N, C-alpha and C positions, 0 to 999 in steps of 0.2 A: 220726523216733528222732534224737537231737540226745545228743550228749555233752557234758552240762553240769557234771559236778564229777569231778575225782579224790580221792576218800577217802584218809586215811593209811592206813586199817585197815578191817577186814571190821563192827567193833562202829562203824564212825561211817559207812561206808553203811546200814550196818541202822539203824541211829537217822535219819539222814538220811532214807532212802527207808519209813521208818515217818510221819516227822514229812511229809512230800511227802503221803502218804496221806492223812493226816487233813485237809490242807488239798482234799482230792479230785483229785491229782496222781498219775498210776497212775506209776510209777517201778521200774527195772530194772535191778540191779546185776548189771557183768559183768567178769567176771575173778575172781570170786571162789574159779572148782575151780583160779586157777593158784596163786595164794599156798601151796598145799604145796610147787611146784616153786623157790622161790627162790632154793636159792643153785643152783641155772644159768640162772636168769631174770634180767634189771634188774629192782631193787629197784623202780624210781620207776614208775608209770604203770599197774600193772597192773590194778588198780580201777577201772573208772566209774558214775555215773548216768547212765545213761537216761530220756530220756523225752518224748514225742510232742512236734513241732514246734511245736505253736499251742500249748502250756503252757510251752515251756522258758524266756520271759525271766522268768515268772512263780515260776515251778522256783527261778530264778536268785536272783533277790531273794528268796527265802523262804531262802535257803539264805546270801543276805551279809548279810541280818538276824539268823540264827542264829550265823554267827561272827562279828558284830560285837557278841555280847550282852552286857555286863556285869553284876555283882552288882548290886539293889540297896542304896543307900545304909544302914547299918543293920543289913543281912541278915546281913552278919559280923563274929564276934569280933575284938575287936580285936589277939591275937596275928596274925591271918591277914588283916590288909587290902588288899583288890586282889585277892583269892585267892579263887576257886568251888569249895565244899566242896558234895561230892553224898554 
């Protein structure tokens, strides 16, 4: 298993884990149980996504594509140009 990504929070970790699962890549979220101790632990580096060694490159590529996503032209209201609305 390789640690391929450090999500910002548990929501991003679960979202990316689900995205990878939809592509046939089994991902494990590590460090989620440590979030309750944030006052005692360093904030960065607690969460991680782990995948099998043979799927690591593909998973990194999918996450890079997710992070590089931009809104489609014309899909956003004029007052919110360049902002993703969910």
